[in-house]
Backbone as JSON, one array per atom type, in Angstrom:
{
  "sequence": "IGLLGRNGSGKSTLMKLLAGEIRPDSGEIVLGGDVRVALLPQDVPDDLPGTVYDVVASGGFEHARLLSEYHDLTMRIAHERDNGLLKTLEQVQHLIETSGAWHYHQRVKTVMEQTALDENALFTTLSAGMKRRVFLGKALVADPDLLLLDEPTNHLDVATILWLEEFLLRYEKTLIFVTHDRAFLKRLATRIIEIDRGRLTSYICDYPAYLERRQALLEAKEKQWSEFDKK",
  "N": [[10.79, -6.78, 1.62], [11.77, -7.29, -1.62], [10.08, -7.9, -4.59], [10.8, -9.6, -7.42], [10.9, -10.1, -11.0], [10.4, -11.02, -14.46], [8.52, -8.98, -16.83], [5.11, -9.8, -16.84], [5.42, -12.1, -15.41], [3.94, -12.54, -13.14], [3.91, -10.91, -10.88], [2.19, -8.77, -9.98], [-0.14, -10.25, -9.88], [0.41, -12.09, -7.83], [0.54, -10.29, -5.69], [-2.16, -9.43, -5.61], [-3.38, -11.84, -4.97], [-2.37, -12.29, -2.39], [-3.54, -10.14, -1.11], [-6.14, -10.85, -1.18], [-7.78, -10.09, -3.24], [-8.17, -11.51, -5.56], [-8.95, -14.95, -6.28], [-7.11, -18.01, -5.87], [-6.48, -20.32, -8.6], [-6.13, -22.93, -7.88], [-5.33, -24.8, -4.86], [-4.6, -23.13, -1.69], [-4.55, -20.06, 0.22], [-3.06, -19.32, 3.2], [-3.45, -17.41, 6.03], [-1.82, -16.42, 8.98], [-3.36, -16.36, 12.15], [-4.99, -13.3, 12.96], [-4.01, -11.74, 10.79], [-3.5, -8.67, 9.15], [-3.8, -7.38, 5.89], [-2.83, -5.05, 3.41], [-3.07, -3.3, 0.3], [-1.33, -1.23, -1.96], [-2.29, -0.35, -5.01], [-1.06, -0.76, -8.43], [-2.3, 0.79, -10.38], [-3.88, 3.73, -9.81], [-7.08, 5.12, -9.33], [-8.39, 8.04, -11.06], [-10.63, 9.62, -10.69], [-12.11, 9.62, -8.26], [-14.81, 10.55, -6.14], [-15.19, 13.18, -3.63], [-13.31, 14.24, -0.67], [-9.79, 14.24, 0.32], [-9.76, 13.21, 2.9], [-12.09, 11.61, 2.85], [-11.36, 9.59, 1.03], [-9.07, 8.41, 2.22], [-10.18, 7.54, 4.65], [-11.9, 5.61, 3.73], [-10.5, 3.29, 3.69], [-11.12, 1.8, 5.89], [-13.85, 0.45, 5.64], [-16.1, -0.11, 7.22], [-16.39, 1.95, 9.02], [-16.31, 4.18, 7.48], [-18.5, 5.61, 6.3], [-19.86, 6.9, 8.46], [-17.76, 8.5, 9.48], [-17.16, 10.09, 7.28], [-19.53, 11.53, 7.06], [-19.46, 12.89, 9.51], [-17.14, 14.47, 9.16], [-17.94, 16.06, 7.0], [-20.08, 17.46, 8.15], [-18.76, 18.95, 10.19], [-17.23, 20.63, 8.61], [-19.24, 22.1, 7.3], [-20.51, 23.36, 9.47], [-18.53, 25.08, 10.27], [-18.79, 27.1, 8.44], [-21.44, 27.75, 8.35], [-24.22, 28.9, 10.29], [-26.24, 27.01, 11.96], [-28.59, 25.53, 13.89], [-29.77, 23.08, 13.51], [-27.85, 21.6, 12.16], [-25.95, 21.33, 14.19], [-27.32, 19.7, 15.98], [-27.63, 17.37, 14.45], [-24.93, 16.75, 14.2], [-24.28, 16.06, 16.84], [-25.76, 13.69, 17.09], [-24.48, 12.07, 15.2], [-21.91, 12.01, 16.31], [-22.44, 10.55, 18.64], [-23.11, 8.03, 17.53], [-20.67, 7.41, 16.37], [-19.01, 7.16, 18.62], [-20.19, 4.98, 19.98], [-19.87, 2.94, 18.15], [-17.19, 2.52, 17.93], [-15.86, 3.89, 16.03], [-14.62, 6.26, 16.53], [-12.01, 5.89, 17.48], [-10.92, 4.93, 15.15], [-11.16, 7.2, 13.56], [-9.24, 8.86, 14.77], [-7.01, 7.42, 14.06], [-7.05, 7.76, 11.27], [-6.55, 10.52, 11.15], [-3.96, 10.58, 12.25], [-2.5, 9.12, 10.32], [-2.79, 10.81, 8.1], [-1.34, 12.99, 8.97], [1.2, 11.79, 9.14], [1.67, 11.23, 6.46], [1.58, 13.69, 5.35], [-0.77, 14.97, 4.24], [-3.42, 17.0, 2.89], [-6.39, 17.12, 4.36], [-8.77, 18.28, 3.49], [-8.62, 18.75, 0.79], [-9.83, 18.29, -2.54], [-10.0, 15.14, -4.04], [-9.94, 14.74, -6.83], [-8.61, 16.96, -7.79], [-5.94, 16.67, -7.36], [-2.43, 16.03, -8.08], [-0.99, 13.27, -10.0], [1.0, 12.02, -8.5], [0.39, 12.84, -5.86], [-2.08, 11.63, -5.58], [-1.35, 8.96, -5.45], [-0.06, 9.04, -3.03], [-2.21, 9.54, -1.35], [-3.58, 7.11, -1.62], [-1.71, 5.46, -0.48], [-1.97, 6.33, 2.14], [-4.6, 5.46, 2.56], [-4.19, 2.69, 2.53], [-2.6, 2.44, 4.8], [-4.2, 3.1, 7.0], [-5.54, 0.87, 7.83], [-3.76, -0.31, 9.45], [-1.86, -2.36, 8.61], [-0.38, -5.64, 8.92], [1.03, -6.69, 6.9], [2.14, -4.92, 4.27], [1.53, -4.25, 0.96], [3.07, -3.1, -1.92], [2.69, -2.0, -5.1], [4.6, -1.01, -7.61], [5.28, 1.55, -6.27], [6.56, 4.02, -6.72], [5.71, 5.08, -9.09], [4.84, 7.83, -11.15], [5.78, 9.67, -9.32], [7.62, 12.53, -8.2], [11.15, 13.3, -7.7], [11.62, 14.34, -5.11], [9.37, 13.44, -3.7], [9.69, 10.69, -3.92], [12.01, 10.34, -2.38], [10.98, 11.15, 0.08], [9.12, 9.07, 0.44], [10.81, 6.83, 0.59], [12.17, 7.36, 3.02], [9.99, 7.31, 4.78], [9.09, 4.64, 4.54], [11.34, 3.26, 5.39], [11.19, 3.69, 8.08], [8.97, 2.29, 8.7], [7.49, -0.25, 10.6], [6.41, -2.75, 10.14], [5.88, -5.61, 7.93], [6.93, -5.3, 4.57], [6.12, -5.9, 1.18], [7.24, -5.32, -2.0], [6.99, -4.23, -5.42], [9.03, -2.92, -7.89], [10.47, -0.9, -10.49], [12.42, 0.82, -10.0], [15.63, 0.93, -9.37], [17.32, 2.17, -7.51], [15.6, 2.69, -5.39], [14.88, 0.06, -4.74], [17.38, -0.94, -4.01], [17.91, 0.55, -1.73], [15.88, -0.12, 0.09], [15.25, -2.93, 0.21], [15.7, -5.85, 2.17], [15.55, -8.43, 1.68], [15.1, -10.59, -1.09], [12.66, -11.82, -3.3], [12.26, -13.86, -6.03], [10.33, -14.32, -8.93], [10.07, -16.81, -11.26], [9.07, -18.4, -14.06], [6.77, -19.43, -12.75], [7.75, -20.26, -10.31], [8.93, -19.55, -6.99], [11.82, -18.06, -5.67], [13.79, -17.52, -2.86], [15.98, -15.07, -1.63], [17.89, -14.3, 0.99], [18.96, -11.53, 1.46], [20.34, -8.28, 0.55], [19.72, -6.18, -2.39], [22.14, -5.75, -4.06], [23.73, -7.97, -3.19], [22.05, -10.01, -3.94], [22.19, -9.85, -6.75], [24.81, -10.72, -7.18], [24.72, -13.36, -6.13], [22.78, -14.48, -7.77], [24.0, -14.35, -10.27], [26.13, -16.1, -9.83], [24.69, -18.49, -9.5], [23.56, -18.74, -12.07], [25.88, -19.09, -13.61], [26.78, -21.52, -12.57], [24.69, -23.19, -13.4], [24.93, -22.99, -16.17], [27.38, -24.25, -16.51], [26.69, -26.85, -15.69], [24.84, -27.47, -17.71], [26.52, -27.39, -19.92], [28.27, -29.54, -19.38], [26.4, -31.59, -19.39], [25.6, -31.51, -22.09], [27.96, -32.33, -23.31], [28.1, -35.01, -22.45]],
  "CA": [[10.97, -7.83, 0.62], [11.61, -6.87, -3.0], [9.54, -8.96, -5.43], [11.37, -9.39, -8.75], [10.53, -11.04, -12.05], [10.19, -10.39, -15.76], [7.16, -8.53, -17.1], [4.2, -10.9, -17.13], [5.73, -13.31, -14.64], [2.91, -12.75, -12.13], [4.17, -10.15, -9.65], [0.96, -8.11, -9.54], [-1.12, -11.3, -9.56], [0.76, -12.58, -6.49], [0.11, -9.25, -4.75], [-3.62, -9.47, -5.48], [-3.72, -13.08, -4.26], [-2.07, -12.08, -0.98], [-4.49, -9.15, -0.58], [-7.48, -11.42, -1.21], [-8.58, -9.46, -4.29], [-8.52, -12.58, -6.49], [-8.83, -16.28, -5.68], [-6.21, -18.88, -6.65], [-7.13, -21.36, -9.42], [-6.08, -24.16, -7.07], [-4.61, -24.6, -3.61], [-5.19, -22.15, -0.78], [-3.67, -19.1, 0.86], [-3.31, -19.4, 4.64], [-2.92, -16.3, 6.81], [-1.74, -16.77, 10.4], [-4.12, -15.55, 13.1], [-5.78, -12.22, 12.35], [-3.08, -10.9, 10.03], [-4.14, -7.69, 8.27], [-3.04, -7.14, 4.66], [-3.31, -3.91, 2.63], [-2.39, -3.2, -1.0], [-1.29, -0.02, -2.78], [-2.28, -0.92, -6.37], [-0.24, -0.11, -9.45], [-3.13, 1.79, -11.06], [-4.73, 4.48, -8.88], [-8.12, 5.82, -10.09], [-8.24, 9.5, -11.13], [-11.88, 10.37, -10.59], [-12.9, 9.31, -7.07], [-15.44, 11.74, -5.57], [-14.94, 13.47, -2.22], [-12.05, 14.84, -0.22], [-8.7, 13.33, 0.71], [-10.21, 12.53, 4.12], [-13.05, 10.57, 2.47], [-10.66, 8.47, 0.37], [-8.22, 7.73, 3.2], [-11.05, 6.87, 5.63], [-12.58, 4.47, 3.09], [-9.71, 2.1, 3.94], [-11.87, 1.03, 6.89], [-15.18, 0.69, 5.09], [-17.17, -0.25, 8.21], [-16.54, 3.23, 9.71], [-16.08, 5.27, 6.53], [-19.7, 6.43, 6.06], [-20.07, 7.76, 9.62], [-16.69, 9.48, 9.59], [-17.32, 11.03, 6.17], [-20.65, 12.4, 7.43], [-18.96, 13.75, 10.6], [-16.2, 15.41, 8.57], [-18.74, 16.99, 6.18], [-20.85, 18.32, 9.07], [-17.86, 19.91, 10.84], [-16.87, 21.62, 7.58], [-20.4, 22.97, 7.07], [-20.74, 24.17, 10.67], [-17.5, 26.13, 10.28], [-19.18, 28.17, 7.52], [-22.88, 28.03, 8.46], [-24.79, 28.89, 11.65], [-27.49, 26.26, 11.83], [-28.77, 24.66, 15.05], [-30.11, 21.74, 13.02], [-26.59, 20.91, 11.86], [-25.32, 20.97, 15.47], [-28.06, 18.55, 16.53], [-27.25, 16.21, 13.64], [-23.55, 16.43, 14.54], [-24.32, 15.36, 18.13], [-26.25, 12.33, 16.84], [-23.42, 11.34, 14.49], [-20.84, 11.78, 17.29], [-22.87, 9.45, 19.51], [-22.98, 6.78, 16.77], [-19.24, 7.16, 16.2], [-18.46, 6.71, 19.91], [-20.7, 3.65, 20.34], [-19.43, 1.93, 17.16], [-15.74, 2.39, 17.93], [-15.3, 4.59, 14.87], [-13.82, 7.42, 16.96], [-10.62, 5.45, 17.5], [-10.51, 4.86, 13.75], [-11.02, 8.6, 13.12], [-7.94, 9.32, 15.24], [-6.02, 6.71, 13.23], [-7.05, 8.45, 9.97], [-5.87, 11.8, 11.37], [-2.53, 10.31, 12.44], [-1.93, 8.71, 9.03], [-2.71, 11.99, 7.22], [-0.19, 13.77, 9.45], [2.42, 11.07, 8.76], [1.85, 11.29, 5.0], [1.54, 15.12, 4.98], [-1.89, 15.17, 3.31], [-4.44, 18.0, 3.21], [-7.62, 16.33, 4.43], [-9.9, 18.96, 2.86], [-8.42, 18.88, -0.66], [-10.62, 17.38, -3.37], [-9.13, 14.12, -4.61], [-9.83, 14.89, -8.3], [-7.76, 18.1, -8.14], [-4.55, 16.38, -7.0], [-1.52, 15.47, -9.09], [-0.93, 11.8, -9.99], [1.84, 11.61, -7.38], [-0.34, 13.04, -4.6], [-3.14, 10.61, -5.52], [-0.7, 7.74, -4.97], [0.21, 9.25, -1.6], [-3.51, 9.36, -0.69], [-3.87, 5.67, -1.58], [-0.82, 4.91, 0.54], [-2.64, 6.61, 3.4], [-5.76, 4.56, 2.64], [-3.69, 1.35, 2.9], [-1.99, 2.47, 6.13], [-5.16, 3.26, 8.1], [-5.93, -0.46, 8.3], [-2.64, -0.76, 10.29], [-1.61, -3.73, 8.13], [0.83, -6.39, 9.29], [1.72, -6.9, 5.62], [1.82, -3.84, 3.34], [1.93, -4.61, -0.4], [3.23, -1.89, -2.74], [2.9, -2.36, -6.5], [5.18, 0.16, -8.29], [4.9, 2.71, -5.46], [7.18, 5.28, -7.14], [5.13, 5.54, -10.36], [4.28, 9.19, -11.22], [6.27, 10.5, -8.23], [8.85, 13.28, -8.47], [12.3, 12.84, -6.92], [11.45, 14.72, -3.71], [8.36, 12.56, -3.1], [10.3, 9.35, -3.81], [12.9, 10.38, -1.22], [10.11, 11.15, 1.27], [8.54, 7.73, 0.57], [11.88, 5.96, 1.07], [12.39, 7.62, 4.46], [8.79, 6.86, 5.48], [9.05, 3.17, 4.55], [12.47, 2.78, 6.21], [10.76, 3.76, 9.49], [7.78, 1.44, 8.88], [7.96, -1.36, 11.44], [5.79, -4.02, 9.77], [6.47, -6.25, 6.74], [6.64, -4.73, 3.24], [6.5, -6.58, -0.07], [7.05, -4.3, -3.03], [7.44, -4.41, -6.8], [9.46, -1.63, -8.42], [11.52, -0.85, -11.52], [13.36, 1.83, -9.53], [16.7, 0.15, -8.74], [17.83, 2.89, -6.34], [14.59, 2.44, -4.36], [15.03, -1.35, -4.38], [18.68, -1.1, -3.34], [17.88, 1.19, -0.41], [14.86, -0.66, 1.0], [15.1, -4.39, 0.32], [16.61, -6.67, 2.98], [15.34, -9.78, 1.19], [14.59, -10.61, -2.46], [11.96, -13.01, -3.79], [12.21, -13.82, -7.49], [9.37, -15.2, -9.62], [10.58, -17.24, -12.57], [8.31, -19.53, -14.62], [5.83, -19.99, -11.77], [8.41, -20.68, -9.06], [9.48, -18.5, -6.15], [13.12, -18.32, -5.07], [14.05, -16.52, -1.85], [17.36, -14.71, -1.36], [17.87, -13.52, 2.23], [20.06, -10.56, 1.32], [19.9, -7.07, -0.14], [19.71, -6.27, -3.85], [23.48, -6.0, -4.65], [24.15, -9.34, -2.9], [21.2, -10.87, -4.78], [22.74, -9.87, -8.12], [26.01, -11.56, -7.17], [24.32, -14.76, -5.93], [22.05, -14.93, -8.95], [25.0, -14.55, -11.32], [26.85, -17.34, -9.49], [23.78, -19.61, -9.8], [23.46, -18.87, -13.53], [27.14, -19.65, -14.11], [26.8, -22.93, -12.19], [23.74, -23.9, -14.27], [25.52, -23.05, -17.52], [28.42, -25.28, -16.44], [25.98, -28.13, -15.66], [24.28, -27.72, -19.05], [27.64, -27.66, -20.81], [28.71, -30.91, -19.08], [25.34, -32.49, -19.85], [25.67, -31.56, -23.55], [29.12, -33.15, -23.68], [27.73, -36.41, -22.25]],
  "C": [[10.72, -7.24, -0.76], [11.17, -8.05, -3.85], [9.96, -8.69, -6.88], [10.89, -10.46, -9.73], [10.33, -10.3, -13.35], [8.76, -9.89, -15.88], [6.27, -9.72, -17.47], [4.45, -12.16, -16.33], [4.73, -13.57, -13.51], [3.11, -11.97, -10.84], [2.9, -9.49, -9.1], [-0.11, -9.12, -9.16], [-0.86, -11.86, -8.16], [0.33, -11.58, -5.42], [-1.4, -9.32, -4.51], [-4.1, -10.73, -4.77], [-3.51, -12.9, -2.76], [-3.06, -11.12, -0.32], [-5.92, -9.67, -0.57], [-8.38, -10.82, -2.28], [-8.97, -10.46, -5.38], [-8.28, -13.91, -5.79], [-7.88, -17.13, -6.52], [-7.0, -19.91, -7.44], [-7.15, -22.7, -8.69], [-5.25, -23.89, -5.83], [-5.3, -23.56, -2.74], [-4.12, -21.23, -0.23], [-4.03, -19.07, 2.34], [-2.64, -18.22, 5.33], [-2.92, -16.69, 8.28], [-2.54, -15.82, 11.26], [-4.98, -14.52, 12.41], [-4.85, -11.21, 11.66], [-3.86, -9.96, 9.11], [-3.22, -7.4, 7.08], [-3.66, -5.96, 3.93], [-2.45, -3.75, 1.39], [-2.48, -1.78, -1.55], [-1.19, -0.49, -4.23], [-1.4, -0.12, -7.32], [-1.01, 1.02, -10.12], [-4.08, 2.44, -10.05], [-5.79, 5.23, -9.67], [-7.96, 7.33, -10.01], [-9.47, 10.25, -10.64], [-12.73, 10.01, -9.38], [-13.52, 10.59, -6.51], [-14.99, 11.97, -4.13], [-13.56, 14.04, -1.95], [-11.0, 13.77, 0.04], [-9.11, 12.53, 1.94], [-11.14, 11.37, 3.76], [-12.34, 9.34, 1.89], [-9.81, 7.7, 1.37], [-9.08, 6.94, 4.18], [-11.75, 5.66, 5.04], [-11.77, 3.19, 3.21], [-10.3, 1.23, 5.03], [-13.34, 1.19, 6.62], [-16.28, 0.65, 6.13], [-17.42, 1.06, 8.96], [-16.58, 4.41, 8.74], [-17.29, 6.18, 6.37], [-19.93, 7.41, 7.2], [-19.02, 8.87, 9.7], [-16.77, 10.53, 8.48], [-18.43, 12.03, 6.48], [-20.21, 13.39, 8.52], [-18.05, 14.85, 10.04], [-16.93, 16.47, 7.77], [-19.5, 17.98, 7.08], [-19.96, 19.36, 9.74], [-17.41, 21.0, 9.86], [-18.01, 22.61, 7.36], [-20.65, 23.9, 8.25], [-19.73, 25.31, 10.77], [-17.89, 27.33, 9.42], [-20.65, 28.56, 7.64], [-23.29, 28.02, 9.93], [-26.17, 28.26, 11.57], [-27.6, 25.29, 13.01], [-29.11, 23.23, 14.66], [-28.86, 20.92, 12.72], [-25.89, 20.47, 13.15], [-25.99, 19.75, 16.08], [-27.7, 17.27, 15.78], [-25.83, 15.76, 13.98], [-23.48, 15.66, 15.87], [-24.74, 13.91, 17.95], [-25.16, 11.48, 16.18], [-22.26, 11.04, 15.45], [-21.17, 10.61, 18.21], [-22.7, 8.1, 18.81], [-21.5, 6.4, 16.59], [-18.63, 6.58, 17.48], [-18.92, 5.29, 20.24], [-20.23, 2.57, 19.38], [-17.93, 1.68, 17.18], [-15.07, 3.13, 16.79], [-14.44, 5.78, 15.29], [-12.33, 7.08, 17.01], [-10.08, 5.39, 16.06], [-10.3, 6.26, 13.18], [-9.65, 9.15, 13.54], [-6.81, 8.68, 14.43], [-5.91, 7.39, 11.86], [-6.29, 9.77, 10.08], [-4.36, 11.61, 11.48], [-1.86, 9.97, 11.12], [-1.8, 9.92, 8.1], [-1.6, 12.93, 7.67], [1.12, 13.12, 9.02], [2.72, 11.22, 7.27], [1.72, 12.71, 4.45], [0.46, 15.4, 3.94], [-2.83, 16.26, 3.82], [-5.79, 17.31, 3.18], [-8.79, 16.96, 3.69], [-9.76, 19.13, 1.35], [-9.3, 17.88, -1.4], [-9.68, 16.41, -4.09], [-8.89, 14.35, -6.11], [-8.9, 16.02, -8.71], [-6.27, 17.83, -7.92], [-3.74, 15.89, -8.19], [-1.51, 13.95, -8.97], [-0.1, 11.31, -8.8], [1.13, 11.75, -6.05], [-1.47, 12.02, -4.47], [-2.56, 9.28, -5.03], [-0.41, 7.86, -3.47], [-1.09, 9.07, -0.8], [-3.84, 7.88, -0.56], [-2.92, 4.94, -0.64], [-1.43, 5.12, 1.92], [-3.84, 5.69, 3.62], [-5.33, 3.15, 3.06], [-3.2, 1.33, 4.35], [-3.01, 2.54, 7.26], [-5.64, 1.91, 8.63], [-4.88, -1.04, 9.26], [-2.22, -2.17, 9.9], [-0.33, -4.33, 8.69], [1.69, -6.63, 8.06], [1.24, -5.82, 4.66], [2.4, -4.17, 1.97], [1.95, -3.35, -1.26], [3.58, -2.3, -4.16], [3.32, -1.1, -7.27], [4.86, 1.45, -7.53], [5.46, 4.04, -5.93], [6.66, 5.79, -8.48], [4.55, 6.95, -10.19], [4.76, 10.09, -10.08], [7.51, 11.28, -8.68], [9.93, 12.83, -7.48], [12.11, 13.13, -5.43], [10.46, 13.79, -3.0], [8.89, 11.14, -2.96], [11.22, 9.29, -2.59], [12.1, 10.39, 0.08], [9.56, 9.75, 1.52], [9.58, 6.75, 1.09], [12.08, 6.12, 2.57], [11.21, 7.11, 5.28], [8.79, 5.34, 5.62], [10.21, 2.58, 5.35], [12.11, 2.79, 7.7], [9.56, 2.84, 9.76], [8.18, 0.12, 9.53], [7.35, -2.71, 11.08], [6.46, -4.55, 8.5], [6.01, -5.56, 5.46], [6.99, -5.77, 2.18], [6.24, -5.58, -1.18], [7.65, -4.72, -4.37], [7.85, -3.03, -7.3], [10.47, -1.83, -9.55], [12.61, 0.16, -11.14], [14.47, 1.12, -8.74], [17.29, 0.84, -7.51], [16.9, 2.66, -5.14], [14.72, 1.01, -3.83], [16.3, -1.57, -3.57], [18.63, -0.55, -1.92], [16.97, 0.46, 0.57], [14.95, -2.17, 1.25], [16.15, -5.02, 1.23], [16.46, -8.14, 2.6], [14.74, -9.66, -0.22], [13.85, -11.92, -2.7], [11.79, -12.86, -5.3], [11.16, -14.8, -8.01], [9.95, -15.53, -10.99], [9.85, -18.5, -12.99], [7.48, -20.24, -13.54], [6.45, -20.46, -10.47], [8.96, -19.46, -8.32], [10.83, -18.94, -5.58], [13.44, -17.19, -4.1], [15.55, -16.32, -1.65], [17.36, -13.82, -0.11], [19.08, -12.6, 2.23], [19.5, -9.31, 0.65], [20.08, -7.22, -1.65], [21.1, -6.49, -4.47], [23.96, -7.43, -4.41], [23.33, -10.34, -3.72], [21.76, -10.98, -6.19], [23.97, -10.78, -8.2], [25.65, -13.04, -7.05], [23.61, -15.31, -7.16], [23.02, -15.21, -10.1], [25.77, -15.84, -11.08], [26.0, -18.57, -9.79], [23.67, -19.85, -11.3], [24.73, -19.5, -14.11], [27.25, -21.13, -13.77], [25.87, -23.75, -13.08], [24.31, -24.05, -15.67], [26.6, -24.12, -17.58], [27.8, -26.67, -16.45], [25.45, -28.48, -17.04], [25.37, -28.09, -20.04], [28.14, -29.09, -20.63], [27.68, -31.93, -19.56], [25.38, -32.64, -21.38], [26.84, -32.41, -24.04], [28.8, -34.64, -23.55], [26.74, -36.87, -23.31]]
}
């Protein structure tokens, strides 16, 4: 679903409402069952501490601390011979297994393979485009039923945009995305939702068909206004 509207019409606000990051002034948002929602924000922070693994794993905050500790210990043991570290690693592994975090660890690994990320790279050393890819990974580890992407192609080079298009075309859950990249919109969207003066209009079609239908609606409205003015 491509979410369209003029600047300031509320596209990012709608995304944050759906993700539960802000509360509506009135009314309520109802999610069916245990629907999981994840958001790739428009502005990705530059200065998060830790490795790519740490940032991606933080998408599941309940397991992130244990997994980060496990990852750090395995890195240290690879370079240091310390029986104390091995004992600590055994304790952390036990906690991971009993808490269910091990399954989540495998999910983090799978997502980093899918998104071609180096788990040991420091986040602060990455390019702006790679940081966005890391945050995409962070959103994906929650295995969301609804993935929200706010300007996902910002700061990406052409090769990375093409990779992202192919990745999202294979994604089997629901996407809602905001973009100024018309080629990206044209390739991905199978439905358009337009925000205009606080109202949502749904067009169950791709972007080129939306342009034609919207133009036809505008011409019909102009004809109505013209007839009204004559009366």
